[in-house]
C-alpha positions as CSV (number, residue, x, y, z in Angstrom):
1,M,-8.5,-35.4,22.0
2,V,-7.8,-31.5,21.2
3,F,-5.7,-28.9,23.5
4,S,-8.8,-26.8,23.5
5,S,-11.1,-28.7,24.6
6,I,-12.8,-29.3,28.3
7,I,-11.8,-32.5,28.9
8,F,-8.0,-31.3,28.1
9,L,-8.1,-28.5,29.8
10,L,-9.7,-29.5,33.0
11,Y,-9.1,-32.8,33.3
12,F,-6.4,-34.3,31.1
13,L,-3.8,-31.8,31.6
14,P,-4.0,-30.8,35.2
15,V,-3.9,-34.4,36.6
16,F,-1.0,-35.2,33.9
17,L,1.2,-32.1,35.4
18,L,0.1,-33.2,38.9
19,V,1.1,-36.4,38.5
20,Y,4.5,-35.7,36.6
21,F,5.5,-32.6,38.7
22,F,5.5,-35.2,42.2
23,I,6.5,-38.0,40.8
24,D,10.5,-38.9,41.1
25,K,12.6,-38.0,38.4
26,R,14.0,-41.5,37.4
27,Y,9.7,-42.3,36.4
28,K,8.8,-39.1,34.3
29,N,9.6,-40.1,31.0
30,A,7.5,-43.3,31.9
31,V,4.7,-40.6,32.3
32,I,5.0,-38.8,29.6
33,L,5.0,-41.6,27.4
34,I,1.6,-43.3,29.4
35,G,0.4,-40.0,28.8
36,S,0.5,-39.9,25.2
37,I,0.1,-43.0,24.6
38,F,-3.3,-42.3,26.3
39,F,-3.8,-38.9,24.5
40,Y,-3.6,-40.1,20.9
41,A,-5.3,-43.7,21.7
42,W,-8.4,-41.2,22.9
43,G,-9.0,-39.9,19.2
44,A,-7.3,-42.6,17.5
45,P,-7.4,-45.7,19.4
46,K,-6.9,-48.0,16.2
47,F,-4.0,-45.7,14.7
48,I,-1.9,-46.1,18.5
49,F,-1.1,-49.8,17.1
50,V,0.0,-48.2,13.6
51,I,2.7,-45.5,15.5
52,L,4.1,-48.3,18.1
53,F,4.7,-50.7,15.6
54,T,6.7,-48.8,13.1
55,T,8.8,-47.0,15.9
56,L,9.3,-50.6,17.4
57,L,10.9,-51.7,13.3
58,D,12.4,-48.0,13.0
59,F,14.1,-48.2,16.2
60,Y,16.1,-51.9,15.9
61,L,16.6,-50.7,11.9
62,V,18.2,-47.3,12.8
63,G,20.7,-49.3,16.0
64,W,21.7,-52.1,13.0
65,M,22.5,-49.4,10.8
66,D,24.6,-47.3,13.4
67,R,26.8,-50.0,14.3
68,M,27.9,-50.9,10.3
69,T,30.7,-50.1,8.6
70,N,30.0,-51.1,5.7
71,E,28.2,-48.0,3.7
72,K,26.6,-50.0,1.2
73,H,24.9,-51.8,4.3
74,R,23.8,-48.7,6.1
75,K,22.2,-46.8,2.8
76,L,20.5,-49.9,2.7
77,L,19.0,-49.9,6.0
78,L,18.4,-45.9,5.7
79,C,16.4,-46.7,2.2
80,I,14.3,-49.7,4.1
81,S,13.5,-46.9,6.9
82,I,12.7,-44.2,4.8
83,T,10.8,-46.3,2.4
84,V,8.4,-48.1,5.1
85,N,7.6,-44.7,7.0
86,L,6.8,-43.1,3.4
87,G,5.1,-45.9,2.5
88,L,3.0,-45.9,5.3
89,L,2.0,-42.3,4.8
90,V,1.7,-42.4,1.2
91,Y,-0.6,-45.3,2.1
92,F,-2.8,-43.7,4.4
93,K,-2.9,-40.1,3.0
94,Y,-2.7,-40.8,-1.1
95,S,-4.3,-43.9,-2.0
96,N,-7.9,-42.0,-1.8
97,F,-7.0,-39.4,-4.0
98,F,-4.8,-41.9,-6.8
99,I,-7.6,-44.2,-7.0
100,E,-10.0,-41.0,-7.3
101,N,-7.8,-39.8,-10.1
102,V,-7.4,-42.6,-12.1
103,N,-10.8,-43.6,-11.8
104,S,-11.4,-39.7,-13.3
105,A,-9.1,-40.9,-16.1
106,L,-10.5,-44.3,-16.8
107,S,-14.1,-42.4,-17.2
108,I,-13.0,-40.2,-19.7
109,F,-11.6,-43.2,-21.8
110,G,-14.9,-45.4,-21.0
111,G,-13.1,-47.5,-18.2
112,G,-14.1,-49.2,-15.7
113,K,-13.7,-47.9,-12.1
114,I,-11.6,-49.4,-9.2
115,H,-13.2,-50.2,-6.6
116,W,-11.6,-49.0,-3.4
117,T,-12.6,-48.5,0.4
118,K,-11.9,-44.8,1.7
119,L,-9.3,-44.8,4.2
120,V,-9.5,-43.0,7.3
121,L,-6.4,-40.8,7.7
122,P,-4.1,-41.3,11.2
123,I,-4.1,-38.1,13.0
124,G,-0.6,-36.3,12.9
125,I,0.5,-38.9,10.2
126,S,2.7,-35.8,8.3
127,F,3.8,-35.1,11.4
128,Y,5.3,-38.4,12.6
129,T,6.3,-39.5,9.5
130,F,9.0,-36.5,9.4
131,E,10.3,-37.3,12.6
132,T,10.8,-40.6,12.3
133,I,12.6,-39.8,9.1
134,T,15.0,-36.7,10.9
135,Y,15.6,-39.8,13.6
136,V,17.4,-42.5,11.0
137,V,18.8,-39.3,8.9
138,D,20.3,-38.0,11.7
139,V,22.1,-41.1,12.5
140,Y,22.8,-42.1,9.4
141,R,24.7,-38.1,9.2
142,R,26.5,-39.2,12.5
143,V,25.0,-36.2,13.5
144,H,23.8,-37.5,16.9
145,K,23.9,-41.1,18.2
146,P,21.1,-43.0,18.7
147,L,18.7,-44.1,21.0
148,T,19.3,-46.6,23.3
149,K,16.2,-47.2,24.9
150,F,13.0,-48.2,22.8
151,W,11.1,-46.6,25.2
152,D,13.0,-43.3,25.0
153,Y,12.7,-43.6,21.0
154,Q,9.3,-44.2,21.5
155,L,9.1,-41.2,23.7
156,Y,10.5,-38.9,21.0
157,I,8.1,-39.6,18.5
158,I,4.9,-39.7,20.5
159,L,5.4,-36.7,22.3
160,F,2.0,-35.4,23.1
161,P,2.4,-31.8,22.9
162,K,3.8,-31.7,19.7
163,L,2.6,-35.6,18.1
164,I,-0.8,-33.9,16.5
165,A,0.4,-31.1,14.8
166,G,3.8,-30.2,15.2
167,P,6.2,-28.0,15.7
168,I,8.3,-30.7,13.7
169,I,11.4,-31.1,15.7
170,R,14.6,-32.8,14.7
171,Y,15.8,-35.6,16.1
172,H,19.1,-34.6,17.1
173,E,17.2,-30.9,19.0
174,L,15.6,-33.4,21.2
175,A,17.7,-36.5,22.0
176,D,19.8,-34.6,24.8
177,Q,16.7,-33.7,26.9
178,I,15.1,-37.0,26.7
179,A,17.9,-38.3,28.5
180,E,18.8,-35.0,31.0
181,R,16.3,-31.9,31.5
182,K,15.0,-30.6,34.3
183,E,11.9,-27.7,35.1
184,T,12.3,-24.8,37.4
185,M,9.1,-23.0,39.0
186,D,9.6,-19.9,36.2
187,D,9.5,-22.5,33.6
188,R,6.7,-24.1,34.9
189,L,4.7,-20.5,35.2
190,T,6.1,-18.8,32.0
191,G,5.6,-22.4,29.8
192,F,2.0,-22.0,31.5
193,Y,1.4,-18.2,30.8
194,R,2.5,-19.0,26.6
195,F,-0.1,-22.0,27.1
196,V,-2.7,-19.7,27.7
197,F,-2.0,-17.1,25.4
198,G,-1.8,-20.0,22.5
199,L,-5.4,-21.3,23.9
200,A,-6.5,-17.4,23.8
201,K,-5.6,-16.9,19.9
202,K,-7.4,-20.0,18.9
203,V,-10.1,-19.8,21.0
204,L,-10.8,-15.8,21.5
205,I,-9.2,-15.1,17.5
206,A,-8.9,-17.8,15.4
207,N,-12.7,-19.3,16.2
208,Q,-14.1,-15.8,15.8
209,M,-12.7,-15.8,12.1
210,G,-13.1,-19.2,11.1
211,A,-17.2,-18.5,12.0
212,V,-17.0,-15.4,9.6
213,A,-14.5,-17.8,6.9
214,D,-17.0,-21.0,7.7
215,E,-20.2,-18.9,6.5
216,I,-18.3,-16.6,3.4
217,F,-16.5,-20.0,1.9
218,G,-20.1,-21.9,2.5
219,L,-21.4,-19.9,0.0
220,N,-22.2,-19.7,-3.8
221,Y,-19.5,-18.1,-5.4
222,A,-21.2,-17.1,-8.6
223,N,-23.2,-14.7,-7.0
224,M,-20.5,-13.2,-4.3
225,D,-20.1,-9.9,-4.1
226,T,-16.6,-8.2,-3.6
227,V,-16.7,-6.7,-0.7
228,T,-18.1,-10.1,0.7
229,A,-15.1,-12.1,-0.9
230,W,-12.4,-10.2,0.6
231,V,-14.0,-10.1,3.6
232,G,-14.1,-14.2,3.5
233,C,-10.0,-14.4,2.2
234,L,-9.4,-12.1,5.2
235,A,-11.0,-13.8,7.8
236,Y,-9.3,-17.1,6.9
237,T,-6.1,-15.5,6.7
238,F,-6.2,-14.4,10.0
239,Q,-7.7,-17.8,11.0
240,I,-5.1,-20.1,9.8
241,Y,-2.5,-17.8,11.3
242,F,-4.2,-17.6,15.0
243,D,-4.8,-21.4,14.8
244,F,-1.5,-22.6,13.9
245,S,0.4,-20.6,15.8
246,G,-2.0,-20.7,18.6
247,Y,-1.8,-24.0,18.8
248,S,2.5,-24.2,18.6
249,D,2.3,-21.7,21.4
250,M,0.4,-24.5,23.4
251,A,2.7,-27.1,22.3
252,I,6.0,-25.1,23.4
253,G,4.2,-24.2,26.6
254,I,3.1,-27.6,27.5
255,A,7.3,-29.1,26.9
256,K,8.7,-26.1,29.0
257,M,6.1,-27.3,32.1
258,M,8.0,-30.5,31.6
259,G,11.6,-28.8,31.1
260,F,11.7,-29.5,27.2
261,K,12.7,-27.0,24.7
262,F,10.7,-26.6,21.0
263,P,12.1,-24.8,18.5
264,E,9.7,-21.7,17.5
265,N,7.5,-22.1,15.0
266,F,6.4,-18.7,14.1
267,N,7.9,-15.2,13.7
268,N,5.2,-12.6,12.7
269,P,4.9,-13.9,9.2
270,Y,2.5,-11.1,7.7
271,I,4.9,-8.4,8.2
272,S,7.0,-10.3,5.8
273,Q,8.5,-7.9,2.6
274,S,8.7,-11.5,0.5
275,I,7.5,-14.7,0.0
276,T,10.7,-16.3,0.9
277,E,11.1,-13.7,4.4
278,F,7.7,-15.0,5.0
279,W,8.6,-18.8,4.7
280,R,11.7,-18.0,6.8
281,R,8.8,-17.0,9.2
282,W,5.5,-19.3,9.0
283,H,5.7,-22.7,9.8
284,M,9.4,-22.4,10.6
285,T,10.0,-25.8,11.8
286,L,8.8,-27.3,8.3
287,G,10.8,-24.9,6.4
288,S,14.0,-26.1,8.7
289,W,12.9,-30.0,7.3
290,M,12.5,-29.4,3.8
291,K,15.4,-27.3,3.6
292,N,17.9,-30.2,5.2
293,Y,16.1,-32.9,4.2
294,L,15.0,-32.7,0.5
295,Y,16.3,-28.8,-0.7
296,I,20.0,-29.7,0.0
297,P,19.8,-33.4,-0.7
298,L,18.7,-32.0,-4.3
299,G,22.0,-30.0,-4.3
300,G,20.6,-26.7,-2.6
301,N,22.6,-23.2,-3.9
302,K,25.6,-25.5,-5.3
303,V,23.7,-26.0,-8.5
304,S,23.2,-24.0,-11.9
305,K,20.1,-20.9,-11.8
306,G,17.9,-23.6,-13.7
307,R,18.6,-26.4,-11.7
308,L,18.3,-24.1,-8.3
309,Y,14.9,-22.5,-9.4
310,F,13.6,-25.9,-10.2
311,N,14.8,-27.4,-7.0
312,L,12.7,-24.5,-5.2
313,W,9.9,-25.0,-7.2
314,L,10.0,-28.8,-6.7
315,V,10.0,-27.9,-2.7
316,F,7.3,-26.6,-2.1
317,L,5.3,-28.6,-4.9
318,A,5.9,-31.3,-2.4
319,S,5.3,-29.1,0.7
320,G,2.1,-28.4,-0.8
321,L,1.1,-32.4,-1.6
322,W,2.4,-33.1,2.1
323,H,-0.5,-30.5,3.4
324,G,-2.7,-32.3,2.0
325,A,-4.5,-34.9,-0.7
326,S,-5.8,-32.3,-3.5
327,W,-4.6,-30.9,-6.7
328,S,-5.9,-27.4,-4.5
329,F,-2.9,-28.3,-2.4
330,V,-0.6,-28.9,-4.9
331,F,-1.7,-25.8,-7.0
332,W,-1.1,-24.1,-3.3
333,G,2.6,-25.2,-3.5
334,A,3.7,-25.1,-6.9
335,F,1.7,-21.3,-6.4
336,H,4.6,-20.5,-3.8
337,G,7.5,-22.0,-5.5
338,F,6.5,-19.5,-8.0
339,F,6.9,-16.6,-6.0
340,L,10.1,-17.9,-5.2
341,V,11.4,-18.5,-8.0
342,I,10.8,-14.9,-9.6
343,E,12.0,-13.4,-6.6
344,R,15.2,-15.0,-6.5
345,A,15.3,-14.1,-10.4
346,F,14.5,-10.8,-10.6
347,F,11.3,-9.7,-8.3
348,G,13.0,-9.8,-5.2
349,S,15.0,-6.7,-6.2
350,I,11.9,-4.7,-7.2
351,L,10.4,-5.8,-4.0
352,L,14.0,-3.8,-2.1
353,K,13.5,-0.6,-4.4
354,I,9.8,0.0,-3.9
355,G,10.6,0.4,0.3
356,K,9.2,-1.8,3.2
357,L,5.3,-1.0,3.6
358,P,4.7,-1.2,-0.4
359,S,6.6,-5.1,-0.1
360,L,4.8,-6.0,2.9
361,L,1.1,-4.9,1.2
362,I,2.1,-6.7,-2.3
363,T,3.4,-9.8,0.3
364,F,0.4,-9.8,2.2
365,L,-1.5,-10.0,-0.9
366,I,0.2,-12.9,-2.4
367,V,-0.4,-15.1,0.8
368,S,-4.0,-14.0,1.2
369,I,-4.6,-15.4,-2.5
370,G,-2.8,-18.2,-2.0
371,W,-4.5,-18.9,1.7
372,V,-8.0,-19.5,-1.2
373,F,-6.4,-22.6,-2.8
374,F,-5.3,-24.0,0.7
375,R,-9.0,-23.2,1.9
376,V,-10.9,-23.9,-1.1
377,E,-11.3,-27.8,-2.0
378,K,-11.6,-27.6,-5.9
379,I,-9.2,-25.4,-8.1
380,K,-12.2,-24.3,-10.0
381,D,-14.0,-22.8,-7.5
382,A,-10.9,-21.5,-6.1
383,F,-10.3,-19.6,-9.4
384,L,-14.0,-18.6,-8.9
385,Y,-13.8,-17.4,-6.2
386,I,-10.4,-15.2,-6.5
387,K,-12.1,-13.9,-9.5
388,R,-15.2,-12.2,-7.5
389,M,-12.5,-10.8,-5.3
390,F,-11.2,-8.6,-8.3
391,A,-14.6,-8.4,-9.8
392,F,-15.6,-5.1,-8.0
393,D,-19.0,-5.4,-8.4
394,L,-19.6,-3.0,-5.3
395,N,-23.6,-2.7,-6.4
396,K,-24.6,-6.0,-5.5
397,Q,-25.9,-6.5,-1.7
398,N,-23.6,-8.1,0.4
399,S,-24.3,-11.5,1.2
400,F,-22.6,-11.6,4.2
401,D,-24.7,-12.0,7.4
402,P,-24.3,-8.3,9.4
403,E,-24.2,-9.8,12.8
404,F,-20.8,-11.0,12.1
405,W,-19.9,-7.8,11.2
406,P,-18.9,-6.9,14.9
407,Y,-16.8,-9.9,15.6
408,F,-15.0,-9.8,12.5
409,F,-13.9,-5.8,12.8
410,L,-13.3,-7.1,16.5
411,A,-10.8,-9.9,15.5
412,V,-9.4,-8.0,12.7
413,F,-8.3,-5.3,15.5
414,F,-6.1,-7.8,17.4
415,S,-5.3,-9.2,14.5
416,F,-3.7,-6.6,13.6
417,F,-2.3,-5.2,17.0
418,T,-0.6,-9.0,17.5
419,I,1.2,-9.1,14.0
420,S,2.3,-5.3,14.6
421,G,5.4,-4.1,15.9
422,Y,3.3,-3.9,19.4
423,G,2.1,-7.1,18.9
424,K,5.5,-8.3,18.6
425,K,7.1,-6.3,21.9
426,L,4.3,-7.4,24.1
427,Q,4.5,-11.0,22.9
428,N,8.8,-11.0,23.6
429,A,8.1,-9.4,26.8
430,I,5.8,-12.6,27.9
431,Y,8.2,-15.7,26.1
432,Y,11.0,-15.0,26.2
433,N,12.2,-11.8,29.0
434,A,13.1,-12.3,32.4
435,Y,10.6,-12.2,35.2
436,S,10.2,-10.1,38.5
437,N,7.8,-10.5,41.0
438,T,6.0,-7.8,39.9
439,K,5.7,-9.0,36.2
440,H,5.0,-12.6,37.4
441,S,1.7,-10.8,39.2
442,I,0.6,-9.0,36.2
443,I,1.2,-11.6,33.5
444,W,-0.5,-14.3,35.9
445,L,-3.3,-12.0,36.5
446,V,-3.8,-11.7,32.9
447,T,-3.3,-15.2,32.0
448,I,-6.1,-16.0,34.7
449,I,-8.5,-13.6,32.7
450,L,-8.0,-15.0,29.9
451,F,-7.7,-18.4,30.5
452,G,-11.4,-18.1,32.0
453,L,-12.8,-16.2,28.8
454,S,-11.3,-19.0,26.6
455,I,-13.2,-21.8,29.2
456,S,-16.4,-19.7,28.9
457,S,-16.6,-19.7,25.0
458,I,-15.6,-22.9,24.5
459,T,-18.0,-24.3,26.6
460,S,-20.6,-21.7,24.4
461,S,-19.3,-23.5,21.5
462,G,-19.0,-26.6,19.9
463,F,-16.3,-29.0,18.8
464,N,-13.6,-26.7,17.5
465,P,-10.5,-28.9,16.3
466,F,-7.0,-27.2,15.0
467,I,-7.0,-27.0,11.2
468,Y,-3.6,-28.6,11.1
469,F,-5.4,-31.8,12.4
470,R,-6.2,-32.8,9.3
471,F,-2.5,-33.2,8.1
């Protein structure tokens, strides 16, 4: 089930919220859990049993670990839990990739192929795997006590607003909210506002940009003119931001309506003046996870310069592989890791000296080029596409369908407005500031208009899943 679908918007969510708001406080978690299981099973009925089994195993392993005093035994159970969860992720997400590469290597030396039935990737497996790891590690580190009820742990993992595509919420950030929370009328309203603004980002901006990107990236790159190549790159650059940040806004908004406070996941990343700053603003919960559960255990900043650079590059190589089982994602991670390393070494000081606007434009250019590797499945095709971007072959006839130009320029206008200082002020005014009755009335009217426009757009278009659903 997709947040931006008619079934979710007009049936599942209204029914769920009505039951949740009016049921006795003692049964609210049960309503969320039942709703979450139904939500996930709607799109992946077979894999819901995988989640139920692994969470059952984790719950008892971690509870057992917490009661132990022998450090070796605690580490053993920690390793078992992490191995099981990462093993499932590797099996479902990377087996096909591994077998394909082994077969390619065997074919070079004249060997036979390994026959393998391709596996279907469970929806959201990368996200809930990381959250199961935060549970066992936070308990192991004694950051927070484990949950005493299995169904509470099940709720932490399968909570439907975050289940499919995050935000990735560390266990200690949510544990106390599972046991005790309250939703006020103000929370319900502001949560609804944020949900609808996220929906509008997805449907009214990301989907329009996506239509342009899909058409252009579906063309023959060898014959593509420079203008078309840049339009496609920029369209995807804005599509992925508004698609994923829109989803995060919707998740945070739904959670707020239920009384949960989720961490922020985006903070206007395209105004960053370095790749380091970009990763402090983009997919912030993934960055926090990588820092606390991979970078710091590798030694963090408390190592030699050479080791620090290697750790940074390794973390982003892992981040690329986490996003997808293909060499393009690996290269994308290494690409960002490379720029993070040279910023630490010398490039960061250069960006500081040249001023805000030049450093912002350089960072935006690097990020946009990186998205080509994220979008194009084969690395050689991605390099060909980038070659066309910088061929400056302006004499060719544009291969871009003219009917998309009005939508593209309109979407670009709203994109730049949203990520600009004005957009940030508007966002802060809607998401964070206190509300007067007048302000509620104005934003309620705007929200209803945006909701109506979004519903209208959805009914006139086809299936429009979020980009990060495939991770």
